[in-house]
C-alpha positions in Angstrom: -56.2 -109.0 -5.8 -57.6 -111.1 -8.5 -54.2 -112.1 -9.8 -50.8 -111.4 -8.2 -49.1 -111.1 -11.8 -51.5 -108.6 -13.0 -51.4 -106.6 -9.7 -47.7 -106.4 -10.0 -47.9 -105.1 -13.6 -50.3 -102.3 -12.3 -48.1 -101.4 -9.5 -45.0 -101.2 -11.6 -46.6 -99.0 -14.3 -48.1 -96.7 -11.8 -44.7 -96.4 -10.1 -43.1 -95.6 -13.4 -45.8 -92.7 -13.9 -45.3 -91.4 -10.4 -41.5 -91.3 -10.8 -41.1 -90.1 -14.4 -43.8 -87.5 -14.9 -43.2 -85.3 -11.9 -39.5 -85.3 -12.7 -40.4 -84.2 -16.3 -42.8 -81.5 -15.1 -40.0 -79.5 -13.4 -38.3 -78.1 -16.5 -41.8 -77.3 -17.8 -42.5 -75.2 -14.8 -39.2 -73.3 -15.2 -39.9 -72.6 -18.9 -43.4 -71.4 -18.1 -42.0 -68.8 -15.6 -39.3 -67.8 -18.1 -42.1 -67.3 -20.8 -44.0 -65.1 -18.5 -40.9 -62.9 -17.7 -39.9 -62.6 -21.3 -43.4 -61.7 -22.4 -43.6 -59.0 -19.8 -40.1 -57.6 -20.7 -41.4 -57.5 -24.4 -44.5 -55.7 -23.4 -42.4 -53.2 -21.4 -40.0 -52.8 -24.4 -42.7 -52.2 -26.8 -44.2 -49.3 -24.5 -40.7 -47.7 -24.6 -40.7 -47.9 -28.1 -44.0 -46.2 -28.6 -42.9 -43.5 -26.1 -39.9 -42.7 -28.1 -41.6 -43.1 -31.5 -40.5 -39.7 -32.6 -36.9 -40.1 -31.7 -36.9 -43.5 -33.5 -38.3 -41.9 -36.8 -36.1 -38.9 -36.4 -33.0 -40.8 -36.1 -33.8 -43.7 -38.6 -33.1 -46.3 -35.9 -36.2 -48.2 -36.8 -34.2 -51.2 -37.9 -32.2 -51.1 -34.7 -35.6 -51.2 -32.9 -37.0 -53.9 -35.0 -33.9 -56.1 -34.6 -34.3 -55.6 -30.8 -38.1 -56.8 -31.0 -37.1 -59.6 -33.4 -34.4 -60.8 -31.0 -36.9 -60.8 -28.0 -39.5 -62.5 -30.1 -36.9 -65.1 -31.0 -36.1 -65.9 -27.5 -39.7 -66.2 -26.6 -40.4 -68.5 -29.5 -37.4 -70.7 -28.4 -38.8 -70.9 -24.9 -42.3 -71.6 -26.1 -41.0 -74.2 -28.6 -39.2 -76.0 -25.9 -42.1 -75.6 -23.4 -44.6 -77.3 -25.7 -42.2 -79.9 -26.8 -41.8 -81.0 -23.2 -45.5 -80.5 -22.3 -46.8 -82.7 -25.1 -44.1 -85.3 -24.5 -45.4 -85.5 -20.9 -48.9 -85.9 -22.1 -47.9 -88.5 -24.6 -46.1 -90.6 -21.9 -49.0 -90.1 -19.5 -51.5 -91.4 -21.9 -49.4 -94.0 -23.3 -48.8 -95.4 -19.7 -52.4 -95.2 -19.0 -53.5 -97.1 -22.2 -50.7 -99.8 -22.2 -52.2 -101.2 -18.8 -55.5 -102.3 -20.3 -53.6 -103.7 -23.3 -51.4 -105.9 -21.0 -54.5 -106.9 -19.1 -56.1 -108.2 -22.4 -53.0 -109.9 -23.7 -51.6 -111.3 -20.5 -55.2 -112.1 -19.0 -56.5 -113.6 -22.3 -53.5 -116.0 -22.4 -54.1 -116.9 -18.7 -57.8 -117.7 -19.2 -56.9 -119.9 -22.3 -54.4 -121.7 -20.3 -56.5 -121.9 -17.1 -54.4 -119.8 -15.1 -57.0 -117.1 -14.6 -60.8 -117.2 -14.0 -63.1 -115.6 -16.5 -64.8 -113.4 -13.8 -61.4 -111.8 -13.0 -60.7 -111.1 -16.6 -64.1 -109.5 -16.7 -63.0 -107.3 -13.8 -59.9 -106.3 -15.7 -62.0 -105.4 -18.8 -63.9 -103.1 -16.7 -60.8 -100.8 -16.8 -61.5 -100.4 -20.4 -63.9 -97.6 -19.4 -61.1 -95.3 -18.9 -60.2 -95.2 -22.5 -62.6 -92.5 -23.6 -61.0 -89.8 -21.3 -58.0 -89.1 -23.4 -60.2 -89.0 -26.4 -62.3 -86.3 -24.6 -59.2 -84.4 -23.8 -58.3 -84.3 -27.4 -61.6 -82.8 -28.3 -61.2 -80.1 -25.6 -57.9 -79.3 -26.8 -59.2 -79.0 -30.4 -61.9 -76.6 -29.1 -59.3 -74.5 -27.1 -57.3 -74.3 -30.4 -60.0 -73.0 -32.4 -60.9 -70.6 -29.6 -57.4 -69.1 -29.4 -57.3 -68.9 -33.2 -60.3 -66.7 -33.3 -58.8 -64.5 -30.5 -55.6 -64.3 -32.4 -57.4 -63.1 -35.6 -59.1 -60.3 -33.2 -55.6 -59.2 -31.9 -54.2 -59.1 -35.4 -57.1 -56.9 -36.4 -56.3 -54.5 -33.7 -52.7 -54.0 -35.0 -53.6 -53.9 -38.6 -53.4 -50.3 -39.2 -53.3 -48.4 -42.7 -50.9 -45.9 -41.2 -48.1 -48.4 -40.7 -45.1 -47.3 -42.7 -44.4 -49.7 -45.7 -41.4 -51.8 -45.4 -39.5 -50.0 -48.2 -39.6 -46.8 -46.2 -37.6 -48.4 -43.3 -35.2 -50.7 -45.2 -31.8 -50.2 -44.1 -29.3 -48.5 -46.8 -25.6 -48.9 -46.4 -24.4 -45.6 -48.0 -27.4 -43.4 -49.0 -26.5 -40.3 -51.1 -27.2 -37.3 -49.0 -27.8 -33.7 -50.1 -24.5 -31.6 -50.0 -26.0 -28.1 -50.8 -28.8 -26.3 -52.1 -31.9 -24.9 -50.4 -34.6 -25.8 -47.8 -37.9 -25.4 -49.9 -41.3 -25.8 -48.7 -44.1 -25.6 -51.2 -47.8 -25.2 -50.5 -47.5 -27.2 -47.2 -50.8 -28.1 -45.7 -51.7 -30.4 -42.8 -55.4 -31.3 -42.0 -56.2 -33.5 -38.9 -58.8 -36.2 -38.5 -61.7 -33.6 -37.8 -60.7 -31.6 -40.9 -59.1 -28.8 -38.9 -56.2 -27.1 -41.2 -53.3 -27.0 -38.8 -51.0 -25.8 -41.6 -52.3 -24.1 -44.6 -50.4 -23.4 -47.8 -47.1 -22.6 -46.2 -44.4 -21.8 -48.8 -40.9 -20.5 -48.0 -37.2 -21.0 -49.1 -33.9 -20.7 -47.3 -30.4 -21.8 -47.9 -29.0 -24.9 -46.1 -26.3 -22.6 -44.6 -29.1 -20.4 -43.0 -30.7 -20.4 -39.5 -34.4 -20.1 -39.5 -36.5 -19.0 -36.6 -40.2 -19.9 -36.5 -42.4 -17.8 -34.2 -46.0 -17.8 -33.3 -48.5 -18.1 -30.4 -49.6 -21.5 -29.2 -51.9 -23.0 -31.7 -50.4 -20.9 -34.6 -49.2 -24.0 -36.4 -45.5 -23.6 -35.7 -45.0 -26.8 -34.1 -46.8 -28.7 -36.6 -44.7 -26.8 -39.3 -41.7 -28.1 -37.4 -42.9 -31.7 -37.5 -43.5 -31.4 -41.3 -40.0 -30.3 -41.8 -38.7 -33.1 -39.7 -40.9 -35.7 -41.7 -42.6 -36.8 -38.4 -46.0 -35.8 -40.1 -46.9 -36.4 -43.7 -48.4 -33.3 -45.2 -51.8 -33.5 -46.6 -50.6 -31.7 -49.5 -47.4 -29.9 -50.6 -43.8 -30.8 -50.3 -40.6 -30.1 -48.5 -37.2 -30.3 -50.3 -33.6 -30.5 -48.9 -31.1 -29.7 -51.7 -33.5 -31.0 -54.3 -34.5 -34.2 -52.2 -38.1 -34.4 -51.6 -38.1 -35.6 -48.0 -41.8 -36.4 -48.0 -41.2 -39.3 -50.2 -37.6 -40.3 -49.2 -37.0 -43.5 -47.2 -36.2 -43.1 -43.5 -32.6 -44.3 -44.0 -32.1 -41.0 -45.7 -34.4 -38.6 -43.7 -33.2 -40.0 -40.3 -29.6 -39.0 -41.4 -30.2 -35.8 -43.2 -32.6 -34.4 -40.3 -32.1 -34.0 -36.8 -35.1 -33.4 -34.4 -35.7 -32.3 -30.8 -39.1 -31.8 -29.6 -40.5 -30.9 -26.1 -40.7 -33.0 -24.1 -37.8 -35.0 -25.6 -37.7 -38.8 -24.8 -34.7 -40.6 -23.3 -34.5 -44.4 -23.2 -33.7 -46.0 -19.9 -29.9 -46.4 -20.5 -26.9 -44.4 -19.8 -26.5 -40.9 -21.0 -23.8 -42.0 -23.4 -26.2 -44.6 -25.1 -28.9 -41.9 -25.5 -26.4 -39.6 -27.3 -25.2 -42.4 -29.6 -28.7 -43.6 -30.2 -28.9 -41.4 -33.4 -26.1 -43.2 -34.9 -27.7 -46.7 -35.0 -29.2 -46.7 -38.3 -27.9 -50.3 -39.4 -25.3 -52.7 -38.4 -22.0 -51.4 -39.1 -20.0 -54.7 -38.2 -21.5 -58.1 -37.7 -20.7 -60.0 -34.6 -18.8 -63.1 -34.9 -20.2 -66.3 -33.4 -18.6 -69.7 -32.6 -19.9 -73.3 -32.0 -23.1 -73.3 -30.1 -23.6 -69.5 -30.2 -23.3 -69.8 -34.1 -25.9 -72.4 -34.1 -28.2 -70.4 -31.9 -27.9 -67.3 -33.9 -28.6 -69.3 -37.1 -31.7 -70.8 -35.6 -32.9 -67.1 -34.5 -32.1 -65.9 -38.0 -33.9 -68.7 -39.8 -37.1 -68.3 -37.6 -37.1 -64.4 -38.0 -37.0 -64.9 -41.7 -39.8 -67.6 -41.7 -42.1 -65.3 -39.6 -41.3 -62.1 -41.4 -39.5 -60.5 -38.6 -36.3 -58.5 -38.9 -33.2 -60.7 -39.4 -30.7 -58.0 -38.4 -28.6 -59.0 -35.3 -29.2 -56.9 -32.2 -25.6 -58.1 -31.0 -23.9 -56.6 -33.9 -22.0 -53.2 -33.8 -24.6 -50.6 -34.8 -23.0 -47.3 -33.9 -21.9 -45.5 -37.1 -18.9 -43.3 -35.8 -18.1 -42.0 -39.3 -21.6 -40.4 -39.4 -20.5 -38.3 -36.4 -17.1 -37.6 -38.0 -15.3 -39.7 -35.6 -12.9 -42.5 -35.9 -14.0 -44.7 -32.9 -15.3 -44.6 -29.2 -12.7 -42.6 -27.7 -12.8 -39.9 -30.5 -16.5 -39.8 -30.3 -16.3 -39.3 -26.4 -14.2 -36.2 -27.1 -16.8 -34.9 -29.6 -19.6 -35.5 -27.1 -17.8 -33.4 -24.5 -17.5 -30.7 -26.8 -21.3 -30.8 -27.6 -22.1 -30.9 -23.9 -20.4 -27.5 -23.6 -22.4 -26.2 -26.6 -25.7 -26.9 -24.8 -24.6 -26.0 -21.4 -24.7 -29.5 -19.9 -21.0 -30.2 -19.5 -21.1 -29.0 -16.0 -24.0 -31.1 -14.8 -22.5 -34.3 -16.3 -19.2 -33.4 -14.7 -20.9 -33.4 -11.4 -22.7 -36.7 -12.1 -19.3 -38.2 -12.9 -17.8 -36.8 -9.7 -20.4 -38.4 -7.7 -20.5 -41.8 -9.6 -18.3 -44.7 -9.4 -15.8 -45.2 -12.4 -15.5 -48.8 -13.8 -11.9 -49.5 -15.1 -11.5 -50.9 -18.5 -8.6 -52.6 -20.3 -5.9 -50.0 -21.0 -7.5 -47.4 -18.9 -5.2 -45.4 -16.6 -8.1 -43.9 -14.6 -6.9 -45.6 -11.2 -3.3 -44.2 -11.6 -4.8 -40.7 -12.4 -7.2 -40.7 -9.4 -4.4 -41.9 -7.1 -2.2 -38.9 -8.4 -5.1 -36.7 -7.5 -5.4 -38.2 -4.1 -1.7 -37.3 -3.3 -2.1 -33.8 -4.7 -5.2 -33.2 -2.8 -3.4 -34.3 0.6 -0.6 -32.0 -0.2 -2.9 -29.2 -1.1 -4.9 -29.4 2.2 -1.6 -29.4 4.1 -0.3 -26.4 2.4 -3.6 -24.5 3.1 -3.6 -25.5 6.8 -6.9 -27.3 6.6 -5.8 -30.9 6.4 -8.0 -31.6 9.5 -11.1 -30.6 7.4 -10.9 -34.3 5.9 -10.6 -37.0 8.3 -8.8 -39.7 6.3 -9.5 -43.4 6.5 -6.9 -44.9 9.0 -6.8 -48.8 9.6 -5.8 -48.1 13.2 -8.3 -45.3 13.9 -12.1 -44.9 14.2 -13.4 -42.3 11.7 -15.9 -40.2 13.6 -17.1 -38.5 10.5 -18.0 -41.9 8.9 -21.0 -44.2 9.8 -20.4 -47.0 12.2 -21.1 -49.4 9.3 -18.2 -47.9 7.3 -15.9 -48.1 10.4 -16.7 -51.7 10.9 -16.3 -52.8 7.3 -13.6 -50.2 6.7 -14.6 -50.4 2.9 -17.3 -49.9 0.4 -19.8 -52.7 0.0 -20.0 -54.1 -3.5 -23.5 -55.4 -4.2 -26.1 -55.8 -1.5 -24.5 -58.5 0.7 -22.9 -55.9 3.0 -25.3 -52.9 2.3 -26.1 -50.9 5.4 -29.7 -51.8 5.3 -28.8 -55.6 5.3 -25.9 -55.6 7.8 -28.2 -56.5 11.0 -29.4 -59.4 9.3 -26.1 -60.6 7.6 -25.0 -64.0 8.9 -21.3 -63.2 8.8 -21.6 -59.8 10.4 -23.7 -61.3 13.2 -20.9 -63.9 13.7 -18.3 -61.1 13.9 -20.4 -59.3 16.5 -20.9 -62.2 18.7 -17.2 -63.3 18.5 -15.9 -59.9 19.5 -18.8 -59.2 22.1 -20.1 -56.2 20.2 -23.6 -57.5 19.6 -25.1 -57.0 23.0 -23.4 -53.3 23.1 -25.0 -52.6 19.7 -28.4 -53.8 20.6 -28.3 -51.6 23.9 -27.0 -48.7 21.8 -30.0 -49.3 19.3 -32.4 -49.3 22.1 -30.9 -45.9 23.5 -31.3 -44.5 19.9 -34.8 -45.7 19.3 -35.6 -44.2 22.9 -34.2 -40.8 21.8 -35.7 -40.7 18.4 -39.2 -41.6 19.7 -38.9 -38.8 22.3 -37.7 -36.3 19.9 -39.8 -37.0 16.9 -43.2 -37.8 18.4 -45.6 -35.1 17.4 -43.3 -33.6 14.8 -45.0 -32.8 11.5 -44.2 -34.7 8.3 -41.1 -33.5 6.5 -39.6 -31.8 9.6 -35.8 -31.1 9.1 -35.0 -33.6 11.9 -36.0 -36.4 9.9 -33.4 -35.4 7.4 -30.6 -34.8 10.0 -31.3 -38.2 11.6 -31.7 -40.2 8.5 -31.4 -43.6 10.2 -35.1 -43.4 11.2 -38.1 -42.4 9.1 -41.4 -41.1 10.4 -43.1 -44.2 9.1 -40.8 -46.3 11.4 -42.0 -44.5 14.5 -44.9 -46.5 15.4 -42.9 -49.8 15.0 -40.2 -48.7 17.4 -42.9 -47.4 19.8 -44.2 -51.0 19.9 -40.8 -52.4 20.2 -39.9 -50.0 23.2 -43.0 -51.1 24.9 -42.0 -54.8 24.5 -38.7 -54.0 26.0 -40.4 -52.7 29.0 -42.3 -55.9 29.4 -39.8 -58.6 28.7 -36.4 -56.8 28.5 -33.8 -56.6 25.7 -33.1 -60.6 25.8 -36.7 -61.5 25.6 -37.4 -59.8 22.3 -38.2 -61.7 19.2 -35.5 -61.9 16.5 -37.3 -59.4 14.3 -37.4 -56.8 16.9 -33.8 -57.4 17.7 -32.7 -56.8 14.2 -34.6 -53.7 14.1 -32.7 -52.2 17.2 -29.4 -53.8 15.9 -29.8 -51.9 12.5 -30.0 -48.4 14.1 -26.4 -48.0 15.5 -24.9 -48.9 12.0 -26.1 -45.6 10.6 -24.7 -43.4 13.5 -22.3 -40.7 12.6 -20.5 -39.6 16.0 -19.8 -35.9 14.9 -23.1 -35.5 13.2 -25.6 -37.2 15.5 -24.0 -36.1 18.8 -26.1 -38.5 20.9 -22.9 -39.2 23.1 -23.2 -43.0 22.6 -19.9 -43.5 20.9 -16.9 -43.0 23.3 -13.3 -44.1 23.2 -14.0 -47.7 24.6 -16.9 -48.1 22.1 -14.6 -47.1 19.3 -12.0 -49.6 20.5 -14.6 -52.4 20.4 -15.5 -51.5 16.7 -11.9 -51.5 15.8 -11.3 -55.0 17.3 -14.4 -56.1 15.3 -13.0 -54.5 12.1 -9.8 -56.7 12.4 -11.9 -59.7 13.0 -14.1 -59.0 10.1 -11.1 -58.6 7.6 -9.1 -61.6 9.1 -11.9 -64.1 9.0 -13.8 -63.0 5.9 -14.8 -66.2 4.0 -13.4 -66.5 0.5 -16.9 -66.4 -1.0 -17.6 -63.0 0.5 -14.2 -61.2 -0.2 -15.7 -59.8 -3.6 -18.7 -58.3 -1.6 -16.4 -55.5 0.1 -13.7 -53.2 -1.3 -11.4 -52.2 1.6 -9.9 -48.9 2.0 -6.3 -48.7 1.1 -4.4 -45.5 0.7 -2.2 -47.0 -2.0 -5.3 -48.6 -4.0 -8.0 -47.2 -6.1 -11.4 -48.3 -4.8 -13.7 -49.4 -7.6 -16.8 -49.4 -5.4 -16.4 -45.8 -4.3 -17.2 -42.6 -6.2 -14.5 -40.5 -7.9 -14.8 -37.8 -5.3 -14.5 -40.3 -2.3 -11.5 -41.8 -4.0 -9.7 -38.5 -4.4 -10.6 -37.4 -0.8 -9.9 -40.8 0.9 -11.9 -39.7 3.9 -14.9 -37.8 5.1 -15.5 -34.0 5.1 -15.7 -33.1 8.8 -19.0 -32.2 10.2 -19.3 -28.8 12.1 -16.6 -26.8 10.4 -18.3 -23.9 8.7 -18.2 -23.9 4.9 -15.9 -27.2 4.8 -18.1 -29.0 2.2 -18.1 -26.0 -0.2 -14.4 -25.3 0.2 -13.3 -28.9 -0.2 -15.6 -29.5 -3.1 -14.1 -26.3 -4.8 -10.7 -27.6 -4.1 -11.4 -30.9 -5.8 -12.7 -29.2 -8.8 -9.7 -26.9 -9.1 -7.4 -29.8 -8.7 -9.1 -31.8 -11.5 -8.7 -28.8 -13.8 -5.0 -28.4 -12.9 -4.3 -32.2 -13.5 -6.5 -32.1 -16.8 -8.7 -34.7 -15.5 -12.0 -32.9 -16.0 -12.6 -34.6 -19.5 -12.1 -38.0 -17.7 -14.7 -37.1 -15.0 -17.2 -35.9 -17.8 -16.7 -39.2 -19.5 -17.5 -41.1 -16.4 -20.7 -39.0 -16.1 -21.8 -40.2 -19.4 -22.1 -43.7 -17.8 -25.0 -42.2 -15.6 -28.2 -44.3 -15.9 -31.0 -41.8 -16.7 -33.8 -44.1 -15.5 -37.2 -44.7 -17.4 -38.0 -41.8 -19.7 -35.0 -40.0 -18.4 -36.8 -39.6 -15.0 -33.6 -39.5 -13.1 -32.5 -36.2 -14.8 -34.3 -32.9 -14.6 -36.6 -32.0 -17.6 -34.2 -29.3 -18.7 -31.2 -31.7 -18.8 -33.3 -34.1 -20.8 -33.9 -31.6 -23.4 -30.1 -30.9 -23.5 -29.2 -34.6 -23.9 -31.7 -34.8 -26.9 -30.0 -31.8 -28.5 -26.4 -33.4 -28.2 -27.9 -36.6 -29.8 -29.3 -34.5 -32.7 -26.1 -32.5 -33.2 -23.9 -35.5 -32.9 -25.1 -37.0 -36.1 -24.4 -33.8 -38.1 -27.7 -33.7 -40.0 -28.1 -31.3 -42.9 -31.2 -29.7 -41.3 -31.6 -29.4 -37.6 -35.1 -29.0 -36.5 -36.0 -28.0 -32.9 -39.5 -27.4 -31.6 -39.6 -25.5 -28.3 -36.6 -27.5 -27.4 -35.4 -24.9 -24.9 -38.8 -23.7 -23.7 -38.3 -25.4 -20.1 -35.2 -23.4 -19.3 -35.1 -20.0 -17.7 -34.5 -17.0 -19.9 -30.8 -16.9 -19.3 -30.2 -20.5 -19.8 -32.4 -20.4 -23.0 -30.2 -17.7 -24.5 -26.9 -19.6 -23.6 -28.2 -22.8 -25.3 -29.6 -21.0 -28.4 -26.3 -19.3 -28.9 -24.3 -22.4 -28.3 -26.4 -24.6 -30.7 -26.3 -21.7 -33.5 -22.5 -21.3 -33.0 -22.0 -25.2 -33.2 -24.3 -25.1 -36.4 -22.4 -22.2 -38.0 -23.0 -22.5 -41.8 -25.5 -25.4 -41.3 -29.2 -25.3 -41.7 -31.3 -24.9 -38.5 -35.2 -24.5 -38.1 -36.1 -23.7 -34.5 -39.5 -22.9 -33.2 -38.8 -20.4 -30.3 -40.7 -19.8 -27.4 -39.3 -16.4 -26.9 -39.6 -14.3 -30.1 -36.8 -11.9 -29.0 -34.3 -14.5 -29.6 -35.1 -14.5 -33.3 -32.7 -11.6 -33.9 -29.9 -14.2 -33.9 -31.4 -16.0 -36.8 -31.0 -15.1 -40.5 -34.5 -15.8 -41.5 -37.6 -15.5 -39.4 -41.2 -17.2 -40.3 -44.3 -15.9 -38.4 -47.0 -18.3 -38.0 -50.7 -17.5 -37.1 -53.6 -19.7 -37.4 -51.7 -22.2 -39.5 -50.7 -19.6 -42.1 -47.3 -18.1 -42.8 -48.2 -14.4 -42.3 -44.6 -12.8 -42.4 -41.1 -13.9 -43.5 -37.8 -12.1 -43.7 -35.0 -10.7 -41.7 -35.6 -9.9 -37.9 -34.7 -6.2 -38.3 -36.8 -5.8 -41.4 -39.9 -7.4 -39.8 -39.3 -5.4 -36.6 -39.3 -2.2 -38.7 -42.5 -3.1 -40.4 -44.7 -4.3 -37.7 -42.8 -4.1 -34.5 
């Protein structure tokens, strides 16, 4: 107000600040969010590594894990580096623009005072703005204080991770072609293990066995048998004594050697959250076998990550390289290795389980794969088999011109399998395109009325039933927790009618009919006219499907393989009828027999190897987790296989099959097995009896039985 020119300068500079600074802050917010997500992912990965520490050391995959952590740290560093560059650029610009204003006032204002264009009083008012200068200085002081505070906290964190028990780097260094023992004996000399409280868990144990012998270790809980197994597997360092394999002292050997010559399976075994195949191949990831080739920007990024890892003392090994050492498993490549894995699945009595998983899972087609052709061949044979047996009506095939009464209404409407979540059954009622189809064909009001009738029936049937009642399983489209919600909706319908409901209540009613199966639920709501309306909507859905949604559904076609359906559904190409006694068991048996005849069983088992086991293997039963771990240890062909109560969770008959299968697979190769059932020791050449940490007896089973019973 004192001077128009100075006022314009202020307005322009403020405008620049208001336009530029917010625009520069947006990428910083995105980077801040990425920083949080990557840091959380790193924390989760570290937790997984801690849980699987025994498997890492037993398989000498510490270099693989360090490369994985290093890669994650590199990504976090890149994000933080970019974050702080942008953050301080913004701070610089903000401070610069704030301080350039008083500078302009002094220069321009002083000139105007000298020339008489500005009153001295006005200039004094401008100079008053100079009082804002100390603010950035204070910010810098605060920042330095914060830096010192973080530095102290960093030192405290580092002290927590400074552990004398951390393995020295040379023990975990990768070795390209280590010399492994080829023969000789397993020799333990005066082995002792004392815990932190001074308790002697293992005391002066000495024994000797050939590397072609099977050794059983038996003893009551607390006898020291498990601790002895961990000493033999080099998972514990003995307080005194030594363990030799063919003249190699494994207590001093690097992990690159022990992880190859020793296989270990404990109880419980740990599985990483990946596919069954990935868990089995984990024991072959000792070092990168073949480096990955990068080009242009990717090569520059890899070089940046490698350089930063080197500067910070992290692993420079590339997690994206090929780590799987197929030669260590005696295989020539992935396909040959899959065949070997299938053989080992049979040895541990797991092949049938993986076959079932493969049959109930989707199979991804790969380049050069003939899986689609083979499955279509099985589909044709299955149809012929059903016709020859006079039971073709036991499977209601998908027909573009007919409503399948053994499929859900959603499957009949889509006439295909959803790919992803767009057309998932739970999302159909809220899907914009599905709602458009229903309105265009006049089916929306019919489905809402049907949903209202279903809700009335369910509330009437289920009210007062105890939790877990079989009806909740039979009518799976409504849960016990949903009942109060639908009771409220039905009350509103009585007050305002169906057309007066809120959009959320309408969607809830509309979602119910999509789960209806006419032959299973038998509510009398789906008649011929209803089916005709659904078929009309089906045709409209397919004809008007937008190009952007065509990849969200895989339509049923008798001449095509359905990538989104399971192998069994692809073979049947229809639904097993409800109400026919024994139909499910009979049809399932026919599918299995047909796959055997067409020699497709190995293909199905390989598909089962792609099954995701979940965190810690939680999606598999405990017994199957143990078996997967046994396959992992067997695949790498160790000189000595150590098993610590590895089959204890199995029933006696299954235990016996697994013990005999593993020993058969390891014929002429060393095994040391801590048995939960001493009677199985008669299948081993040498028996060690532990009691209170001491080796009290050793010899052949028959000899020891004659002596002491």
